[in-house]
N, CA, C and O of each residue as an XYZ file, in Angstrom:
328
protein
N      -6.824     65.653    -54.650
C      -7.157     64.290    -54.301
C      -5.878     63.548    -53.899
O      -4.933     63.479    -54.685
N      -5.842     63.008    -52.711
C      -4.666     62.282    -52.251
C      -4.767     60.818    -52.689
O      -5.849     60.231    -52.730
N      -3.630     60.265    -53.007
C      -3.596     58.880    -53.454
C      -3.259     57.970    -52.286
O      -2.365     58.254    -51.489
N      -3.991     56.878    -52.204
C      -3.771     55.893    -51.152
C      -2.763     54.877    -51.663
O      -2.918     54.368    -52.773
N      -1.730     54.569    -50.877
C      -0.756     53.566    -51.338
C      -1.411     52.188    -51.471
O      -2.381     51.875    -50.781
N      -0.868     51.389    -52.358
C      -1.436     50.063    -52.629
C      -1.396     49.148    -51.409
O      -2.248     48.270    -51.272
N      -0.433     49.336    -50.532
C      -0.345     48.464    -49.360
C      -1.514     48.671    -48.402
O      -1.706     47.873    -47.485
N      -2.291     49.722    -48.601
C      -3.478     49.958    -47.775
C      -4.775     49.527    -48.471
O      -5.857     49.602    -47.889
N      -4.651     49.081    -49.710
C      -5.809     48.605    -50.460
C      -5.991     47.119    -50.143
O      -5.158     46.292    -50.513
N      -7.084     46.789    -49.458
C      -7.303     45.422    -48.975
C      -7.361     44.410    -50.112
O      -6.777     43.331    -50.010
N      -8.055     44.745    -51.188
C      -8.184     43.812    -52.313
C      -6.826     43.526    -52.941
O      -6.532     42.384    -53.294
N      -5.998     44.559    -53.083
C      -4.673     44.361    -53.668
C      -3.793     43.520    -52.758
O      -3.058     42.654    -53.233
N      -3.862     43.765    -51.465
C      -3.049     42.995    -50.516
C      -3.474     41.528    -50.529
O      -2.624     40.639    -50.498
N      -4.777     41.269    -50.575
C      -5.248     39.880    -50.638
C      -4.803     39.199    -51.928
O      -4.393     38.039    -51.908
N      -4.882     39.912    -53.047
C      -4.449     39.358    -54.325
C      -2.956     39.053    -54.302
O      -2.536     37.973    -54.720
N      -2.165     39.982    -53.824
C      -0.719     39.777    -53.773
C      -0.348     38.633    -52.843
O       0.536     37.837    -53.160
N      -1.012     38.544    -51.707
C      -0.739     37.459    -50.766
C      -1.108     36.108    -51.373
O      -0.362     35.139    -51.233
N      -2.244     36.042    -52.041
C      -2.657     34.798    -52.686
C      -1.686     34.370    -53.772
O      -1.369     33.187    -53.890
N      -1.215     35.316    -54.561
C      -0.246     34.981    -55.602
C       1.073     34.507    -55.003
O       1.703     33.588    -55.526
N       1.487     35.136    -53.906
C       2.718     34.723    -53.246
C       2.612     33.297    -52.718
O       3.531     32.496    -52.893
N       1.492     32.981    -52.072
C       1.296     31.637    -51.533
C       1.274     30.604    -52.665
O       1.842     29.520    -52.528
N       0.628     30.934    -53.764
C       0.561     30.025    -54.899
C       1.937     29.771    -55.492
O       2.287     28.629    -55.788
N       2.715     30.824    -55.666
C       4.047     30.662    -56.253
C       4.988     29.890    -55.338
O       5.784     29.077    -55.807
N       4.899     30.140    -54.036
C       5.738     29.396    -53.098
C       5.353     27.916    -53.109
O       6.223     27.045    -53.105
N       4.048     27.632    -53.123
C       3.592     26.240    -53.167
C       4.034     25.533    -54.429
O       4.438     24.371    -54.378
N       3.964     26.213    -55.561
C       4.412     25.608    -56.816
C       5.911     25.346    -56.800
O       6.368     24.307    -57.279
N       6.674     26.281    -56.254
C       8.119     26.104    -56.199
C       8.497     24.955    -55.271
O       9.399     24.177    -55.580
N       7.817     24.849    -54.148
C       8.121     23.775    -53.199
C       7.770     22.418    -53.796
O       8.540     21.466    -53.669
N       6.620     22.324    -54.441
C       6.253     21.035    -55.029
C       7.143     20.698    -56.219
O       7.426     19.525    -56.462
N       7.586     21.701    -56.960
C       8.512     21.450    -58.061
C       9.853     20.947    -57.593
O      10.539     20.233    -58.325
N      10.237     21.306    -56.390
C      11.484     20.815    -55.822
C      11.297     19.477    -55.111
O      12.153     18.597    -55.191
N      10.166     19.334    -54.414
C       9.960     18.154    -53.574
C       9.660     16.890    -54.379
O      10.102     15.805    -54.001
N       8.926     17.007    -55.469
C       8.530     15.810    -56.209
C       9.715     15.046    -56.803
O       9.790     13.828    -56.634
N      10.646     15.718    -57.493
C      11.814     14.951    -57.962
C      12.660     14.385    -56.817
O      13.224     13.297    -56.936
N      12.747     15.128    -55.709
C      13.494     14.602    -54.568
C      12.810     13.382    -53.971
O      13.477     12.452    -53.518
N      11.494     13.385    -53.969
C      10.751     12.224    -53.480
C      10.989     11.010    -54.371
O      11.206      9.904    -53.875
N      10.949     11.212    -55.665
C      11.207     10.109    -56.600
C      12.635      9.603    -56.425
O      12.878      8.397    -56.466
N      13.572     10.517    -56.231
C      14.958     10.109    -56.010
C      15.099      9.307    -54.720
O      15.837      8.322    -54.682
N      14.404      9.716    -53.671
C      14.489      9.007    -52.395
C      13.856      7.622    -52.473
O      14.332      6.678    -51.842
N      12.790      7.509    -53.244
C      12.093      6.221    -53.328
C      12.810      5.256    -54.270
O      12.983      4.082    -53.940
N      13.226      5.740    -55.436
C      13.780      4.849    -56.457
C      15.304      4.805    -56.478
O      15.877      3.878    -57.050
N      15.968      5.773    -55.877
C      17.430      5.886    -55.904
C      17.948      5.970    -57.339
O      19.050      5.512    -57.642
N      17.141      6.560    -58.211
C      17.531      6.681    -59.614
C      17.496      8.155    -60.039
O      16.419      8.745    -60.116
N      18.647      8.749    -60.311
C      18.657     10.134    -60.780
C      17.958     10.297    -62.134
O      17.395     11.352    -62.427
N      18.001      9.254    -62.948
C      17.334      9.312    -64.243
C      15.828      9.452    -64.107
O      15.201     10.244    -64.811
N      15.257      8.679    -63.200
C      13.814      8.762    -62.980
C      13.435     10.097    -62.350
O      12.386     10.656    -62.672
N      14.267     10.610    -61.464
C      14.007     11.922    -60.872
C      14.064     13.011    -61.938
O      13.254     13.937    -61.931
N      15.025     12.895    -62.854
C      15.116     13.852    -63.957
C      13.943     13.750    -64.899
O      13.472     14.761    -65.420
N      13.464     12.532    -65.125
C      12.294     12.337    -65.976
C      11.054     12.986    -65.367
O      10.276     13.628    -66.074
N      10.870     12.821    -64.063
C       9.737     13.448    -63.379
C       9.853     14.960    -63.434
O       8.863     15.659    -63.651
N      11.068     15.464    -63.237
C      11.281     16.906    -63.246
C      11.033     17.503    -64.626
O      10.427     18.568    -64.742
N      11.493     16.830    -65.660
C      11.308     17.362    -67.015
C       9.890     17.172    -67.530
O       9.470     17.877    -68.448
N       9.145     16.233    -66.960
C       7.770     16.025    -67.427
C       6.859     17.196    -67.067
O       5.785     17.345    -67.652
N       7.272     18.019    -66.120
C       6.486     19.203    -65.790
C       6.437     20.209    -66.932
O       5.472     20.965    -67.046
N       7.452     20.229    -67.770
C       7.493     21.148    -68.904
C       6.831     20.561    -70.141
O       6.644     21.263    -71.135
N       6.477     19.292    -70.093
C       5.937     18.622    -71.272
C       4.554     19.143    -71.667
O       4.280     19.329    -72.852
N       3.693     19.377    -70.696
C       2.348     19.869    -70.991
C       2.330     21.201    -71.715
O       1.747     21.303    -72.794
N       2.955     22.229    -71.148
C       2.992     23.505    -71.861
C       3.687     23.412    -73.213
O       3.301     24.093    -74.163
N       4.700     22.581    -73.297
C       5.427     22.450    -74.550
C       4.540     21.862    -75.650
O       4.599     22.297    -76.800
N       3.720     20.873    -75.290
C       2.879     20.203    -76.284
C       1.605     20.960    -76.626
O       1.108     20.859    -77.748
N       1.065     21.722    -75.666
C      -0.261     22.304    -75.868
C      -0.270     23.795    -76.164
O      -1.287     24.307    -76.632
N       0.816     24.513    -75.911
C       0.812     25.956    -76.096
C       0.684     26.349    -77.565
O      -0.163     27.173    -77.909
N       1.495     25.784    -78.417
C       1.464     26.146    -79.829
C       0.150     25.745    -80.504
O      -0.433     26.577    -81.199
N      -0.348     24.507    -80.335
C      -1.650     24.186    -80.939
C      -2.799     25.041    -80.382
O      -3.725     25.386    -81.117
N      -2.742     25.379    -79.102
C      -3.797     26.228    -78.537
C      -3.746     27.618    -79.155
O      -4.788     28.216    -79.422
N      -2.557     28.132    -79.383
C      -2.431     29.440    -80.020
C      -2.984     29.436    -81.438
O      -3.647     30.387    -81.852
N      -2.714     28.373    -82.179
C      -3.247     28.256    -83.545
C      -4.772     28.169    -83.504
O      -5.455     28.800    -84.311
N      -5.299     27.393    -82.571
C      -6.750     27.259    -82.435
C      -7.399     28.598    -82.107
O      -8.427     28.950    -82.686
N      -6.814     29.331    -81.197
C      -7.377     30.617    -80.784
C      -7.349     31.612    -81.943
O      -8.255     32.434    -82.077
N      -6.325     31.543    -82.771
C      -6.244     32.454    -83.909
C      -7.267     32.140    -84.988
O      -7.669     33.035    -85.732
N      -7.693     30.893    -85.087
C      -8.557     30.499    -86.199
C     -10.027     30.368    -85.857
O     -10.861     30.315    -86.761
N     -10.371     30.316    -84.572
C     -11.759     30.140    -84.159
C     -12.296     31.465    -83.646
O     -11.548     32.307    -83.149
N     -13.603     31.632    -83.776
C     -14.265     32.850    -83.303
C     -14.008     33.037    -81.805
O     -14.156     32.098    -81.023
N     -13.626     34.249    -81.415
C     -13.296     34.529    -80.021
C     -14.473     34.308    -79.084
O     -14.293     33.859    -77.952
N     -15.649     34.615    -79.538
C     -16.828     34.438    -78.694
C     -17.055     32.957    -78.386
O     -17.407     32.604    -77.261
N     -16.856     32.107    -79.365
C     -17.014     30.663    -79.172
C     -15.986     30.159    -78.149
O     -16.308     29.342    -77.287
N     -14.759     30.650    -78.256
C     -13.722     30.231    -77.321
C     -14.049     30.689    -75.903
O     -13.886     29.922    -74.954
N     -14.503     31.913    -75.749
C     -14.822     32.437    -74.413
C     -15.973     31.647    -73.776
O     -15.934     31.350    -72.582
N     -16.973     31.315    -74.551
C     -18.116     30.580    -74.016
C     -17.718     29.142    -73.704
O     -18.135     28.601    -72.679
N     -16.928     28.519    -74.554
C     -16.580     27.111    -74.326
C     -15.509     26.916    -73.254
O     -15.365     25.811    -72.731
N     -14.772     27.942    -72.925
C     -13.710     27.783    -71.929
C     -14.206     27.967    -70.503
O     -13.436     27.750    -69.568
N     -15.439     28.352    -70.301
C     -15.952     28.536    -68.947
C     -16.532     27.268    -68.398
O     -17.010     27.248    -67.264
């Protein structure tokens, strides 16, 4: 049985392309938003605040979500998260 390389698998190529586009878009917006705030307000402090606020959500919600997932029935979590 011969193996087909992944670059010829249409589903894999579409998945990889979609992930690439998503990551590039996230990187561009992560760079552009603080620069936009800096251009509008001329305040490096406000630009830094906008830039650091992107990390605030994961920082605040990751640990409590992990505790919740460990203590609640997995089936309940799977059904309620859809």
